[in-house]
N, C-alpha and C positions, 0 to 999 in steps of 0.2 A: 693474549686476547685478540681474537681474530673476528673478521667480518663475516663469517659463515663459509661455507663450503663453495669452491668454484662453481659445481653443479647448481647449487641454490642461487648462487649469483645469476647464472644463465636463465634459470626458469623464472627469476625475479620473485621468488617466493618468500624472501627474508627468513628471520629467525624462527618464526612462528609456523611458516609452512603454508600460510593461506591469506598473507597480506595483499599480495595484488589482486587476487579473486575478489576480496572484499571490497577493495577500492573500485574495481570495475563494476561490481553488482551496485555499488552505492551511486556511482555516475550513470549508470543504465537507468536504474530507477528513478533518478533526478530528471533525465531527459524524457521518460516516460511520463513522470508527472507533469513536466512542463507541457507536453503535447495534449495530455488528456484533460488536465484542468483548465487548460485553454479552450479545448473544445466544449467543455462544460460552461465555462464563462461566457464564451460567444454564443453558444445555443440558448443559454439563459437570457442574454440581452434581447435575443430575436423573439423571444417568447412573451405573450401577455401575461405576467406573472400574476395578475389579479384574477386571471380565468384559471381555476384550479383543474378543470376539466380539460384544458388545452394542454397543461403541464404534465397530467397523467397520461394523455395521448401521446405526447412526446415520449415520455418515459417508458412506455410499453411497447414502442417501437423495437423490434428485436435488435437492431443494429446498434441504437442508442443505449439499450439495456446492457449489451454486451461491452461497450465502450465504458459505461458506468462501472460495471463489475470489474474491468481491467483496471480502472482508476483506483477503486477501492483496493484492490489487491496490491498495485504499484505503490500506493501512499502507505498503506501499512507495513508493507515489506521495508520500504525506504525508512519509516519510523524506527522498525526494530533494528535495522542495520546500524543506523545512527546512534540510538540509545544504548546498543549493545557496546559500541566504542566508549561511549561516555562511562558506563558502567564499569567496563573493564579497566579504564583508566583512573577512576576516582573512588570506587567502593571497593573495600577490601574487608577480608575475614568472612565471618559467617553471613554477613549481610550482602555479599556478592552473589552467592547461590541464590539466596531469596529473590534479590532484586532482579536476576536474570530470568527465573521462574515467573515472577510477577510480570515482567514485561513480555515474555512469550504468552502467557494467559491473556494479557491485554490485547496484543497484537493479533492473536488468532481470534479471540473472542469479538473484537472490534471488527475484523475483516469479515468473520462469518456471519455477524449481525448485518452487516451493509449488504453482504450478498443476498442474504435471505429476504432483506426488505426490497431490494431491487427487483429479484425474482418475484416476489409477491405482487408487486405493482405490474410487473412485465407479463405475468401469467393471470393476473385477474380478468374475470369476464369483462367485456366492454360494457361500459355504462355502469359499472358497480364499482363504487369508490371504496378503496380500503378502509375497513372500519365499519363500512356501512352495511345495512340489513338489505 
C-alpha cells in the first residue's frame, strides 16, 4: 500500500488526479462570493429599497449588472463544487449518477435563470419595468 507516485506527490494531485484543483476552485469561488455578495449587501443598504424604480435603475447600470452576473456564476459554481463532494462521499450505487446529473441541471439551470433575469433588467428600456406594458 503506497501513498501514490512521487510525481503525483510533487504535483499535489492525490490519488484521483484532481484533488488540489478542486480544493483551489472551491476556495477561489468562496473568495469571489465574499467579495461579490459583500458588494451586493453594501449596495442594497445604501439604496432606498421602498423605491422600486431606484433599485431597477441601480441594477440596470452595466457595471452593477456585470457584478451581479459574476456573483450568480460564482455562487452556483461554488454550490456545484461543494455538493459534488457531498454526493461523491455519501451517495453510492445507481443513485450517485442520478444525483450528479440532477445537481448539474439545477446548478446550470439556476445560473442561467439568474443571468437571464439580470440581463433582462439591464437591457430593458429606461422607464419600462419588467413585466409591465
